[in-house]
C-alpha positions in Angstrom: -7.9 -6.8 -25.4 -10.7 -8.3 -23.1 -12.3 -11.7 -23.4 -16.1 -12.3 -22.9 -15.2 -15.9 -22.0 -13.1 -14.7 -19.2 -16.1 -12.3 -18.1 -18.4 -15.0 -18.0 -15.9 -17.3 -16.3 -15.4 -14.9 -13.4 -19.1 -15.2 -12.8 -18.8 -18.4 -10.8 -19.1 -17.6 -7.2 -18.7 -21.2 -5.7 -16.1 -21.2 -3.1 -13.3 -23.8 -4.4 -11.8 -26.0 -1.2 -8.3 -25.7 -1.3 -6.1 -28.8 -2.5 -4.4 -30.5 0.0 -0.8 -29.8 -1.0 -1.8 -26.0 -0.5 -3.0 -26.4 3.3 -0.7 -24.5 5.3 0.6 -24.0 8.9 -1.1 -24.7 11.5 -1.4 -24.0 15.2 1.9 -22.2 16.9 3.9 -22.4 13.4 0.7 -20.4 12.0 0.5 -18.0 15.0 4.2 -17.4 14.8 3.8 -16.7 11.0 1.1 -14.1 11.6 2.9 -12.4 14.3 6.0 -12.2 11.9 3.9 -10.9 8.9 2.5 -8.0 11.0 5.9 -6.8 12.3 7.2 -7.1 8.4 4.2 -5.2 7.0 4.4 -2.5 9.4 8.0 -1.7 7.9 6.5 -1.4 4.6 4.8 2.0 5.0 6.9 3.5 7.5 9.8 4.6 5.1 7.7 5.5 2.8 5.4 7.7 5.3 8.3 9.3 7.1 9.4 11.6 3.8 5.7 13.3 3.7 6.0 15.2 7.0 10.0 16.3 6.4 9.3 17.2 2.9 9.6 21.1 3.6 13.0 20.6 5.2 14.4 17.8 2.6 13.3 20.5 0.1 15.0 23.7 1.9 17.9 21.4 3.1 18.8 20.0 -0.5 17.7 23.0 -2.8 14.6 20.9 -4.2 12.0 22.5 -6.4 8.3 21.1 -5.7 8.5 19.1 -9.4 11.6 17.2 -7.8 9.7 16.4 -4.4 6.7 15.1 -6.6 9.6 12.8 -8.5 11.0 11.9 -4.8 7.3 10.8 -3.7 6.4 9.1 -6.6 9.7 7.4 -7.2 8.9 4.5 -4.5 5.3 4.3 -6.6 6.5 4.0 -9.8 9.1 1.1 -8.5 5.8 -1.0 -7.3 4.7 -0.4 -10.8 7.7 -1.7 -12.2 9.0 -4.5 -10.5 5.9 -5.9 -9.2 4.9 -7.7 -12.6 8.6 -9.5 -12.0 8.1 -11.0 -8.3 6.0 -14.0 -9.2 8.6 -14.8 -12.0 11.4 -14.7 -9.8 9.8 -17.5 -8.1 11.2 -19.9 -10.7 14.3 -19.2 -9.0 14.2 -18.6 -5.4 11.2 -19.4 -2.8 9.0 -16.3 -1.5 10.3 -16.8 1.8 13.7 -16.3 0.5 13.1 -13.2 -2.1 11.0 -12.0 1.0 14.5 -12.1 3.4 16.3 -10.7 0.3 13.8 -7.8 -0.2 14.0 -7.1 3.9 18.1 -6.6 3.6 18.0 -4.2 0.6 15.1 -2.3 2.3 17.4 -1.6 5.2 20.3 -0.9 2.8 17.9 1.9 0.9 17.3 3.6 3.9 20.6 3.9 5.4 21.7 5.0 1.7 18.6 7.7 1.6 20.4 9.6 4.5 23.8 9.8 3.3 25.2 11.1 0.0 23.0 14.8 -0.4 20.6 14.3 -3.2 21.6 11.4 -5.3 21.9 9.2 -2.2 18.1 10.5 -1.5 17.0 9.3 -4.7 19.1 6.0 -4.9 18.2 5.3 -1.8 14.6 6.0 -2.5 14.6 3.6 -5.6 16.0 0.7 -3.6 13.9 0.6 -1.0 10.9 1.0 -3.8 12.1 -2.0 -5.4 12.7 -4.0 -2.1 8.8 -2.9 -0.7 7.1 -4.1 -4.0 8.5 -7.4 -3.9 7.5 -8.1 -0.4 3.7 -6.8 -1.0 3.5 -8.8 -4.1 4.4 -12.2 -2.2 2.8 -11.7 1.1 -0.6 -12.6 -0.2 0.2 -15.5 -1.9 1.6 -16.5 1.5 -1.3 -15.3 3.6 -3.8 -17.2 0.7 -1.6 -20.6 1.4 -1.3 -20.5 5.1 -4.9 -19.1 6.0 -7.0 -20.4 3.5 -10.1 -20.3 5.2 -9.7 -16.7 6.9 -7.7 -15.2 4.2 -9.6 -12.1 3.8 -9.4 -11.7 7.8 -6.0 -11.8 7.7 -5.3 -9.9 4.9 -7.2 -7.2 7.0 -4.4 -7.7 9.7 -1.6 -7.1 7.3 -3.4 -4.0 5.9 -3.9 -2.3 9.3 -0.5 -3.6 10.2 0.9 -1.2 7.3 -1.4 1.4 8.5 0.0 1.5 11.9 3.3 1.6 10.8 2.6 4.3 8.5 0.5 6.2 11.3 4.0 5.6 13.7 6.3 6.9 11.2 3.8 10.2 10.4 3.6 10.8 14.2 7.4 10.6 15.5 9.4 11.7 12.3 8.9 15.4 13.0 9.7 15.3 16.8 12.7 12.8 16.0 14.0 15.6 13.5 13.8 17.9 16.2 15.3 16.1 18.7 18.2 14.3 16.9 18.5 17.9 14.5 18.4 16.6 11.5 15.9 15.1 9.1 18.6 12.7 7.9 18.9 10.8 10.9 15.3 10.9 11.4 14.8 9.2 8.2 17.5 7.0 9.1 16.5 5.5 12.5 13.8 3.3 10.2 16.7 1.2 9.2 16.9 -0.4 12.9 13.3 -2.0 12.5 13.5 -3.0 9.3 16.7 -5.1 9.8 14.9 -6.2 12.7 12.1 -7.6 10.3 14.7 -9.5 8.3 16.0 -11.2 11.4 12.6 -12.4 12.3 11.9 -13.5 9.2 14.9 -16.1 8.9 12.7 -19.1 10.5 10.4 -18.8 7.6 13.5 -19.4 5.3 14.0 -22.8 6.7 10.9 -24.3 7.0 9.1 -25.9 3.6 8.3 -23.0 0.6 4.4 -21.8 0.7 4.5 -22.2 -2.9 6.5 -22.1 -6.0 6.0 -21.1 -9.8 7.4 -24.2 -10.8 4.2 -26.3 -9.4 2.0 -27.2 -12.4 -1.1 -25.4 -11.5 -2.7 -23.3 -14.3 -3.1 -19.8 -13.9 -5.2 -17.7 -16.3 -4.1 -15.5 -18.4 -5.2 -12.3 -16.2 -4.4 -9.4 -18.8 -7.4 -11.2 -20.5 -9.7 -11.3 -17.7 -11.9 -8.2 -17.0 -12.4 -8.9 -13.3 -8.5 -8.8 -12.8 -8.8 -5.5 -14.8 -11.2 -3.9 -12.3 -9.3 -5.1 -9.2 -6.2 -3.6 -10.8 -7.7 -0.3 -11.4 -9.2 -0.2 -7.8 -5.6 -1.1 -6.8 -4.4 1.5 -8.7 -6.6 4.3 -8.1 -7.0 4.2 -4.2 -3.1 3.5 -4.3 -3.1 7.2 -6.3 -5.1 9.1 -3.6 -3.0 7.3 -0.4 0.4 8.5 -1.8 -0.9 11.9 -2.9 -2.1 12.1 0.8 0.7 10.6 2.1 3.1 13.1 0.5 1.3 16.5 0.1 -1.4 16.6 2.9 1.5 18.0 5.5 2.1 20.7 2.9 -1.5 21.4 2.0 -1.9 21.9 5.6 0.9 24.0 6.2 0.3 26.4 3.2 -3.5 26.2 5.1 -1.3 27.9 8.1 -0.5 24.8 10.3 3.1 24.3 11.8 4.9 21.7 10.4 4.7 19.9 13.7 0.7 19.8 14.0 0.8 18.8 9.8 2.4 15.9 10.9 0.2 15.3 13.9 -2.8 15.6 11.7 -1.4 13.3 9.1 -0.8 11.1 12.1 -4.1 11.1 13.5 -5.7 10.2 9.7 -3.4 7.3 9.8 -4.3 5.9 13.3 -7.9 6.3 12.8 -7.5 4.3 9.8 -6.4 1.2 11.8 -10.4 0.6 13.0 -11.4 0.3 9.7 -8.3 -1.3 8.4 -8.8 -4.0 10.8 -13.0 -4.0 10.3 -13.4 -3.1 6.7 -12.4 -6.6 5.3 -14.9 -8.0 7.9 -17.5 -5.6 7.1 -17.4 -6.2 3.1 -17.3 -9.8 3.5 -20.8 -9.7 5.8 -23.1 -9.2 2.9 -23.4 -11.2 -0.6 -20.7 -8.7 -2.2 -18.2 -5.9 -1.3 -19.8 -3.1 -2.8 -21.9 -1.4 -0.4 -18.9 -1.1 2.1 -16.7 0.1 -0.8 -19.3 2.7 -1.4 -19.6 3.8 2.1 -15.8 4.2 2.2 -15.2 6.2 -0.7 -17.7 8.6 0.1 -16.4 9.2 3.8 -12.7 9.7 1.6 -14.2 12.3 -0.3 -16.0 14.4 2.1 -12.9 14.0 4.4 -10.7 15.3 1.3 -12.8 18.4 0.6 -13.2 18.9 4.6 -9.3 18.6 4.8 -8.5 21.1 1.9 -11.4 23.8 2.2 -12.9 23.0 5.8 -12.4 24.9 8.7 -8.7 24.2 10.1 -10.2 24.2 13.4 -12.0 21.3 12.5 -9.1 19.9 10.8 -8.6 16.7 13.3 -12.4 15.8 12.1 -11.9 15.9 8.8 -9.0 14.1 9.5 -11.2 11.2 11.3 -13.7 11.2 8.3 -11.0 10.5 5.7 -9.3 8.2 7.7 -11.9 5.9 8.2 -12.9 5.9 4.5 -9.1 5.5 3.4 -8.4 2.2 6.0 -11.8 0.5 4.7 -10.9 1.9 1.1 -7.2 0.1 1.3 -7.8 -3.0 3.3 -10.6 -4.0 1.1 -8.5 -3.5 -1.5 -6.1 -5.7 -0.6 -8.4 -8.3 0.6 -9.7 -8.6 -3.0 -6.3 -9.9 -4.1 -7.5 -12.8 -2.0 -11.1 -12.8 -2.2 -11.3 -13.0 -6.4 -8.6 -15.9 -6.4 -9.3 -19.3 -6.1 -5.7 -20.5 -5.2 -2.3 -18.7 -3.9 -0.7 -19.1 -7.3 -3.5 -16.6 -8.8 -3.2 -14.4 -5.8 0.7 -14.0 -6.0 -0.3 -13.5 -10.2 -3.2 -10.9 -9.3 -0.9 -9.4 -6.8 1.7 -8.6 -9.2 -0.5 -7.4 -11.9 -2.5 -5.1 -9.7 0.3 -3.7 -7.6 2.4 -3.7 -11.1 0.0 -1.9 -13.5 -2.3 -0.6 -10.6 0.7 1.2 -9.1 2.4 2.4 -12.2 -1.0 4.9 -12.3 -0.4 5.5 -8.5 3.1 6.5 -9.7 2.0 9.5 -11.9 -0.4 11.1 -9.7 2.0 12.8 -6.9 4.0 14.0 -9.6 1.0 15.6 -11.3 0.1 17.3 -8.0 3.6 18.5 -7.6 3.4 19.7 -11.2 -0.4 21.4 -10.6 0.5 23.1 -7.5 3.9 24.5 -8.8 2.3 26.4 -12.2 -0.9 27.2 -10.6 0.3 28.1 -7.0 -2.7 27.2 -5.3 -4.3 23.7 -4.2 -8.0 24.0 -6.7 -6.5 22.4 -9.4 -5.2 19.6 -7.1 -8.5 19.0 -5.4 -10.1 19.0 -8.5 -7.8 16.2 -9.9 -7.8 14.5 -6.6 -12.2 14.3 -6.6 -11.5 12.6 -10.2 -9.4 10.0 -8.5 -11.9 9.4 -5.7 -14.9 9.0 -8.8 -12.8 6.2 -10.7 -11.9 4.5 -7.9 -15.3 4.1 -6.8 -16.1 3.1 -10.2 -13.6 0.3 -10.1 -14.3 -1.0 -6.8 -18.2 -1.2 -7.4 -16.9 -3.1 -10.3 -14.3 -5.2 -8.5 -16.6 -5.9 -5.6 -19.1 -8.1 -7.0 -19.0 -11.7 -5.6 -17.0 -13.4 -8.5 -13.6 -15.5 -8.9 -10.9 -15.1 -11.4 -11.0 -18.4 -13.7 
């Protein structure tokens, strides 16, 4: 399946200069675009992470089993995998800016629907918001590559930091909001407000010149025959599997270890807050050396040590373990996102590898939370889950060390 000639071509590390037609916004317009991207990105995780802290309330209220809750956690990630490959193809019909606007409106509708109509609304709304988020996550890296060609890696770091900031906010305020409003439905439905504001903030971008289009005659390699593209994809998939297992199941793991639901939510919020430090600095650290392999190795070691501490370490030190995991996780995710542009010579390839890595990669990630739910339901403890998670962490380290080499997809 893999083409050896593609591997040979991918070893070329010379940094190409973007052609004139790919140069993007400058000055104030560029700054406003960056602010808008950051705010939009903050909404791409809040709607997902807000489910984990109230997962116990959802299951009790609607009578859902652990397997059903696993399906709920898996569903948006499955949407990432199923629909991400189609996003670059939709560029033949609409500009990236218009597709992002439509997706933000769909995200708002999905959040509203999720909080209504019982179990059917919960699953249908989750499906719609997963579809919307998958579109935005595929298209934004190409826009960043176009408008910030020189500092694309750093800008992806800001983007991933905004994702983490939205996740940390949702993890920290969802349970207090549930207690204040008296219902998990209202707590989850609240996130429709910042989502619709993100859509309004994005409207000015629709009026300008499109960042890029699939209609332009720019050659894009056959990524499914390129080994480097598969390395990036596997790293994206395995780190995503780790992330969504933690997002969805860590609160319940901690509750089973004796923490209250409020404390479990605070631990997750602490983890998500601490990851902000390496989300912003991770790409910068990773690009200081010849390639990204040393940074990836350190981040994955921190992830493994932090996870084992959260599951088996003393609960009195749970915030320390959350900090260790958060430092590794923030860097792991930020570097994985940065690789989408660091391994791409132009915006078209960035959009294509983004579609492939988030399509195939998130299909891998989608299965993991469901496996966790099944393992826990049939074993009655978290030991089998811990073994499964450590295998994912080792797989992420292996694929990350391969994808971290200084090469371009050619």
